[in-house]
C-alpha positions as CSV (number, residue, x, y, z in Angstrom):
1,M,108.4,109.3,78.3
2,K,106.8,112.0,77.0
3,S,108.0,110.6,73.1
4,K,106.7,107.2,73.9
5,L,103.3,108.9,74.7
6,L,103.1,111.1,71.4
7,R,103.7,108.4,69.5
8,S,101.2,106.2,71.0
9,A,98.5,109.0,71.2
10,A,97.0,107.9,67.6
11,A,96.9,104.1,69.1
12,I,94.9,105.4,72.2
13,A,92.0,107.2,70.2
14,V,91.6,104.8,68.1
15,M,91.4,102.2,71.0
16,T,88.8,105.1,73.0
17,S,86.8,105.2,69.8
18,V,86.0,101.6,69.1
19,G,85.3,100.7,72.6
20,V,85.9,97.3,73.8
21,G,83.5,95.4,71.5
22,F,82.8,92.7,73.3
23,S,81.2,89.9,71.4
24,N,77.4,89.2,72.2
25,A,77.6,85.7,71.1
26,A,80.2,84.8,73.4
27,Q,79.1,82.8,76.3
28,A,78.7,84.0,79.4
29,E,81.5,82.8,82.0
30,D,82.2,83.2,85.7
31,L,85.8,84.4,86.1
32,T,87.8,84.3,89.2
33,L,90.7,86.8,89.6
34,C,93.8,85.8,92.2
35,W,95.4,89.0,94.0
36,A,96.6,90.1,97.2
37,A,94.0,91.6,99.8
38,W,94.7,95.1,100.3
39,D,92.7,98.3,99.4
40,P,93.4,98.1,95.7
41,A,91.9,95.0,95.2
42,N,88.7,96.5,96.9
43,A,89.0,99.2,94.2
44,L,88.9,96.6,91.9
45,V,86.1,94.9,92.8
46,E,84.1,98.0,92.5
47,L,85.8,98.6,89.1
48,S,85.0,95.4,87.6
49,K,81.1,95.9,88.0
50,D,81.7,98.2,84.3
51,F,83.0,95.0,82.9
52,E,80.2,92.7,84.0
53,A,77.5,95.0,82.9
54,Q,79.3,94.8,79.1
55,S,80.4,91.7,78.9
56,G,77.8,89.9,80.5
57,H,80.5,87.6,82.6
58,T,80.5,87.4,86.3
59,M,83.6,88.1,88.2
60,N,84.8,86.3,91.1
61,F,87.8,87.6,93.2
62,E,90.1,85.2,95.6
63,F,92.4,88.0,97.6
64,V,95.0,86.3,99.9
65,P,96.4,88.5,102.9
66,W,100.4,89.8,101.6
67,P,102.0,87.7,104.0
68,N,100.4,84.4,102.9
69,F,100.0,85.7,99.0
70,A,103.1,84.1,97.6
71,D,103.0,80.6,99.0
72,R,99.2,80.6,98.5
73,M,99.6,81.5,94.8
74,L,102.6,80.2,93.8
75,N,101.1,76.7,95.1
76,E,98.3,77.3,93.0
77,L,100.2,78.1,89.8
78,N,102.8,74.8,90.4
79,S,100.4,72.7,91.3
80,G,98.5,73.3,87.5
81,G,95.2,74.7,89.9
82,K,92.5,76.1,87.8
83,L,91.0,78.4,90.7
84,C,92.5,81.7,89.0
85,D,91.7,82.5,85.3
86,L,93.5,85.9,85.7
87,M,96.3,86.4,87.7
88,I,97.5,90.0,89.5
89,G,101.2,88.5,90.1
90,D,103.9,90.2,91.6
91,S,106.5,91.2,89.5
92,Q,109.4,89.0,90.6
93,W,106.8,86.0,89.5
94,I,107.4,86.7,86.1
95,G,110.3,84.9,85.1
96,G,109.4,81.5,86.4
97,S,105.6,81.5,85.5
98,A,106.7,82.2,82.0
99,E,109.3,79.3,82.1
100,N,106.9,76.8,83.9
101,G,104.2,77.6,81.6
102,H,101.9,79.0,84.1
103,Y,101.0,82.2,81.9
104,V,99.6,83.0,78.6
105,K,102.1,84.6,76.1
106,L,100.0,87.4,75.1
107,N,101.7,88.7,72.1
108,D,99.6,87.8,69.7
109,F,96.8,88.7,71.9
110,F,98.0,92.2,71.8
111,D,98.9,92.5,68.3
112,K,95.4,91.3,67.7
113,E,93.7,94.0,69.9
114,G,95.9,96.7,69.1
115,I,97.4,96.2,72.8
116,T,101.2,97.8,72.7
117,M,103.4,98.0,75.4
118,D,104.8,101.6,73.9
119,D,101.2,102.9,75.9
120,F,102.7,101.9,79.2
121,I,105.3,103.4,81.5
122,P,108.7,101.4,80.3
123,A,109.7,100.3,84.0
124,T,106.5,98.9,84.2
125,V,106.7,96.9,81.2
126,T,110.1,95.7,82.0
127,G,109.2,95.1,85.6
128,Y,106.0,93.1,85.2
129,S,105.3,92.1,81.5
130,E,108.6,91.0,80.0
131,W,110.6,87.9,80.5
132,P,113.5,87.4,79.5
133,K,113.9,90.7,80.6
134,G,114.7,93.5,77.7
135,T,113.0,91.1,75.4
136,P,109.4,91.7,73.6
137,N,108.0,88.8,75.2
138,Y,105.1,89.7,77.3
139,W,103.2,87.5,79.7
140,A,101.1,90.3,81.5
141,L,99.8,93.7,81.3
142,P,101.2,96.2,83.2
143,A,98.3,96.4,85.9
144,F,99.5,98.2,89.2
145,G,102.4,100.6,89.6
146,D,104.3,100.7,92.8
147,V,107.1,101.6,94.6
148,V,108.8,102.0,97.8
149,G,108.4,105.6,98.7
150,W,108.5,107.8,102.3
151,T,105.4,109.8,104.2
152,Y,105.9,112.0,106.7
153,R,104.2,113.9,109.3
154,K,104.0,117.6,107.1
155,D,102.5,119.2,110.2
156,W,105.0,118.3,112.7
157,F,107.8,119.6,110.1
158,E,106.2,122.8,109.7
159,R,106.2,123.8,113.5
160,P,107.7,126.8,114.1
161,E,109.6,125.8,117.8
162,I,110.5,122.0,115.7
163,Q,111.7,124.1,112.9
164,A,114.0,126.3,115.2
165,E,115.1,123.3,117.2
166,F,116.2,121.5,114.1
167,K,118.1,124.3,112.6
168,A,119.8,124.9,115.8
169,E,121.2,121.5,115.9
170,Y,121.8,120.5,112.2
171,G,122.6,124.3,110.8
172,R,120.0,124.3,107.7
173,N,116.0,123.8,107.5
174,L,113.7,121.0,108.5
175,G,112.4,119.9,105.3
176,V,112.1,116.8,102.8
177,P,115.4,115.0,102.9
178,E,117.7,115.2,99.3
179,T,119.9,112.6,100.9
180,L,119.8,108.8,102.9
181,E,122.3,110.8,105.3
182,E,119.6,113.3,105.8
183,L,116.7,111.3,106.2
184,K,118.6,109.6,109.1
185,D,119.1,113.4,110.7
186,I,115.7,113.8,110.5
187,A,114.6,110.8,112.2
188,T,117.1,110.7,114.9
189,F,115.9,114.4,115.7
190,F,112.5,112.8,116.3
191,Q,113.3,109.9,117.8
192,G,112.0,109.9,121.5
193,R,110.7,113.5,120.9
194,E,107.5,114.8,123.0
195,I,104.8,116.2,120.7
196,D,101.2,117.0,121.7
197,G,102.0,115.3,125.0
198,K,103.2,111.9,123.2
199,K,106.5,110.3,122.7
200,V,107.2,109.9,119.1
201,Y,109.7,107.9,117.1
202,G,111.7,108.8,114.2
203,A,111.0,106.2,111.2
204,A,109.0,102.9,110.2
205,I,110.9,100.9,108.0
206,Y,110.7,97.5,106.6
207,T,112.3,94.8,108.9
208,E,109.6,91.7,108.5
209,R,111.7,88.2,107.8
210,G,108.8,85.7,106.7
211,S,107.7,86.8,103.3
212,E,109.8,89.5,101.7
213,G,109.5,92.6,103.8
214,I,113.0,93.5,105.1
215,T,114.7,92.5,101.4
216,M,112.0,95.3,100.0
217,G,113.4,97.6,102.8
218,V,116.8,97.7,102.6
219,T,117.4,97.3,99.0
220,N,116.2,101.4,99.1
221,A,119.7,102.0,100.6
222,L,121.6,99.2,98.9
223,Y,121.0,100.0,95.6
224,N,121.8,103.9,96.6
225,Y,125.1,103.2,98.1
226,G,126.0,101.3,95.1
227,F,125.0,97.3,95.4
228,K,124.3,95.3,91.9
229,Y,122.8,92.2,91.8
230,E,125.4,91.2,88.9
231,N,128.0,92.2,87.4
232,P,126.6,94.4,84.5
233,D,129.0,92.4,81.6
234,K,128.6,89.1,82.9
235,P,125.2,87.7,84.0
236,Y,125.0,85.7,87.2
237,D,128.8,86.8,88.2
238,L,128.0,88.2,91.8
239,E,131.1,88.6,93.9
240,G,132.1,92.1,94.2
241,F,128.9,93.5,92.9
242,V,126.5,92.1,95.4
243,N,129.3,92.6,98.4
244,S,131.3,95.6,97.0
245,E,132.5,97.9,99.6
246,A,129.8,100.4,98.6
247,A,127.3,97.6,99.2
248,I,128.3,96.6,102.4
249,K,128.2,100.7,103.6
250,G,124.2,100.9,102.4
251,L,123.8,97.3,104.8
252,E,125.5,99.3,107.6
253,F,123.0,102.4,106.5
254,Y,120.2,100.7,107.0
255,K,121.1,98.8,110.5
256,E,122.2,102.2,111.6
257,L,118.9,103.8,110.7
258,Y,116.8,100.9,112.1
259,D,119.2,100.8,115.4
260,C,118.5,104.6,116.0
261,C,115.5,105.5,114.9
262,T,112.4,102.8,114.8
263,P,109.7,102.7,117.1
264,P,109.5,99.7,120.1
265,G,108.3,96.8,118.3
266,S,109.8,97.2,114.8
267,S,111.8,93.9,114.5
268,D,109.4,92.1,112.4
269,A,107.5,95.6,110.4
270,Y,106.3,95.2,106.7
271,M,103.3,97.4,105.2
272,S,100.5,97.2,107.7
273,A,102.8,97.4,110.9
274,N,104.3,101.0,109.2
275,I,101.1,101.9,108.1
276,D,99.4,101.4,111.9
277,A,102.8,103.3,113.0
278,Y,102.2,106.6,111.3
279,K,98.2,106.7,111.5
280,S,98.4,106.3,115.1
281,G,100.9,109.1,115.6
282,Q,103.9,107.1,116.4
283,V,106.5,108.2,114.1
284,A,107.6,111.3,111.9
285,M,108.4,109.4,108.9
286,Q,107.4,106.0,107.0
287,M,108.9,103.5,104.6
288,N,106.0,102.0,102.1
289,F,105.0,101.3,99.0
290,A,102.6,104.1,97.2
291,F,99.3,102.0,97.4
292,I,98.8,103.2,101.2
293,W,98.8,107.0,100.0
294,P,95.4,107.1,99.5
295,G,94.7,105.7,102.7
296,V,96.9,108.4,104.3
297,E,94.8,110.9,102.6
298,A,91.4,109.9,103.6
299,D,92.4,109.3,107.4
300,P,91.1,111.9,109.6
301,N,94.7,111.6,111.8
302,T,97.0,112.3,108.8
303,G,95.0,113.5,105.8
304,G,94.2,116.9,104.8
305,G,97.4,118.4,104.4
306,K,98.8,116.9,107.8
307,S,101.4,114.6,105.7
308,G,103.7,114.9,102.7
309,Y,105.4,112.2,100.4
310,F,108.6,112.3,99.1
311,A,110.6,109.7,96.9
312,N,113.0,107.6,98.1
313,P,116.3,110.1,99.1
314,A,119.7,109.6,97.2
315,G,122.6,108.2,98.3
316,P,126.5,107.9,97.1
317,G,125.6,105.7,94.8
318,G,123.1,107.4,93.3
319,Q,118.9,107.9,93.9
320,F,116.9,104.5,93.5
321,A,113.6,102.9,94.9
322,Q,112.4,99.2,95.1
323,L,109.9,98.2,92.6
324,G,106.4,97.0,93.6
325,G,103.5,96.4,91.9
326,Q,102.0,93.9,89.5
327,G,100.9,92.6,85.9
328,I,97.9,90.5,84.9
329,S,97.9,87.3,83.7
330,V,95.6,84.9,82.1
331,V,96.6,81.7,83.8
332,A,97.4,78.8,81.5
333,Y,95.0,76.2,83.3
334,S,92.4,78.1,83.0
335,E,89.9,76.7,81.1
336,K,88.1,80.1,80.3
337,Q,91.2,81.9,78.5
338,D,88.5,83.8,75.7
339,A,86.7,85.5,78.7
340,A,90.1,86.0,80.6
341,L,91.2,87.9,77.6
342,E,88.2,89.8,77.1
343,Y,88.7,91.4,80.7
344,I,92.7,92.2,79.9
345,K,91.1,93.8,77.1
346,W,88.6,95.9,78.8
347,F,91.1,96.9,81.8
348,A,93.5,97.9,79.3
349,Q,91.4,100.8,77.9
350,P,92.2,104.5,78.7
351,K,89.1,105.3,80.1
352,V,89.1,102.2,82.6
353,Q,92.6,103.6,83.6
354,Q,91.4,106.8,84.3
355,D,88.8,105.7,86.4
356,W,91.5,103.2,88.2
357,W,93.3,105.9,89.3
358,K,90.4,107.6,90.4
359,A,89.2,104.7,92.4
360,G,92.6,104.4,94.0
361,G,94.8,102.0,91.8
362,Y,97.8,103.1,90.3
363,S,97.6,103.0,86.7
364,A,100.8,102.1,84.6
365,L,99.6,104.2,81.3
366,S,101.4,106.6,79.8
367,A,98.1,108.5,79.1
368,V,97.1,108.5,82.5
369,V,100.2,109.4,84.0
370,E,101.6,112.1,81.3
371,D,98.4,113.6,81.6
372,P,98.4,117.7,82.2
373,G,96.4,117.3,85.4
374,F,98.0,113.9,86.6
375,A,100.6,115.8,89.2
376,S,98.0,117.9,90.8
377,S,95.1,115.4,90.7
378,Q,96.3,113.9,94.4
379,P,98.9,115.2,96.7
380,Y,101.1,112.3,96.2
381,A,100.7,112.1,92.5
382,Q,104.2,113.9,91.4
383,T,106.2,111.7,94.3
384,F,104.3,108.9,92.3
385,L,105.9,110.0,89.3
386,D,109.1,111.0,90.4
387,S,109.7,107.7,92.2
388,M,108.8,105.7,89.0
389,A,111.7,107.2,87.0
390,I,114.1,105.7,89.6
391,V,112.9,102.1,90.3
392,Q,114.8,98.9,90.4
393,D,113.9,95.2,91.0
394,F,114.4,92.2,92.8
395,W,115.4,89.3,90.7
396,A,112.6,87.9,88.5
397,E,114.5,84.7,88.0
398,P,112.6,81.5,88.0
399,S,114.2,80.7,91.1
400,Y,113.1,84.1,92.6
401,A,112.1,81.7,95.9
402,S,115.4,80.5,96.2
403,L,117.3,83.5,96.1
404,L,114.7,85.7,97.9
405,L,114.7,83.1,101.4
406,P,118.7,83.4,102.3
407,M,118.4,87.1,101.7
408,Q,115.5,87.5,104.0
409,S,117.6,85.4,106.5
410,R,121.0,87.0,106.0
411,V,120.3,90.5,106.2
412,H,117.6,90.2,109.0
413,N,120.5,88.2,111.2
414,Y,122.5,91.3,110.8
415,V,120.3,94.3,110.8
416,V,117.6,93.2,113.4
417,A,119.6,90.3,115.1
418,G,123.0,92.1,115.1
419,Q,124.8,89.3,114.0
420,G,127.9,89.3,112.8
421,T,129.0,92.3,110.2
422,A,127.5,93.6,106.8
423,K,130.5,92.0,105.2
424,E,130.0,88.6,106.4
425,A,126.2,89.2,105.4
426,L,126.5,90.2,101.8
427,D,129.5,87.5,101.2
428,G,127.2,84.7,103.0
429,L,124.5,86.3,100.4
430,V,127.3,85.5,97.7
431,K,127.6,82.0,98.5
432,D,124.0,81.0,98.5
433,W,123.0,82.6,95.6
434,D,126.1,81.3,93.5
435,E,124.5,77.6,94.8
436,V,121.0,78.9,93.7
437,F,122.6,79.7,89.8
438,E,125.2,76.5,90.0
439,D,122.0,74.0,90.8
440,E,120.5,75.4,87.6
441,G,123.5,75.9,85.4
442,K,123.9,78.9,84.9
443,K,127.3,79.7,86.4
């Protein structure tokens, strides 16, 4: 990543010196940007006031709560709707949105404006912008880097009496876990413990079934045990990779973590539920996307040095973390595409990206995250860097939704409902996914 930054330093300097350069002759437009309803979206509203002042355009925002975000916005795109001029869509949507003509291809625009994808964190370019993957065909500008990581009660971990008891039981110091097995030990240790007169629990993890929650959670175990989406040498060849012996062990681990160490009422938990469990002092650790960390620091119960952050720990098959985050695209059905492109040009500026990070957004621009002061700029900044270096993502195929639904069902039925075995769940998933790809003529 460092070498890419050095190669692109001159280009960034040019962008900074010339500014956005909005045309005064352009007609003022009312633009609508569509995204999920969450704290980063609120920060973007404030940030965008600078664009309005410079361009003369007026920004409107359509934000949809996460559980309904995909259904609402994919329906909007599939119907050719004109509500959204700009879309900050999930990474997994990029394939379908490109192939179905929902997004404007941005290559010519990037070339014209001197915007190069070499200036962005490589994983975010692959995850948010490219389709087909691994090709220089761009349908979005990386807008919000995100990844699943962990938050923990550092103040609890550092208490001498808790340290002593943990060492007596496990023979090592209580600290940030290096492996998933160590994480489970810590979660087990805290489960049911009394702290400050209150019963606490080990870990809040993703188990939600209705949208994408349990998939975004379980992959953090599956990847690290050896699960692969397909044969690396033969696309869409799933048997023995999705349901390998290593993948089965990873799924069993996730169920063990759910069974041993989660708080009551955790059968359908996703981002908000985990935030609530952590901020209310119910759990020692929580799995969640990095976007929550500014809120953790700002909270009087968990901020001010009470919390720490760590990347998803390694498993027997390596160390990986589930990619989150989104790119910003121009919707092909918009009648205001020129003005929408102006917004992307403005947003790509290094100064705006720096301000985005300061406001609570997660910039994907290498010049921001590789700045010498970045790692110490926030208590969670180094963990964000460490996590973005180990990301993997779910299918970004046009059939993304058809691939997600059976995984949600199969995994939830096993992990939460206790139906069948891990092998049966993954064997069934192979069957489901094979049918999807056969229907598409890819097998």
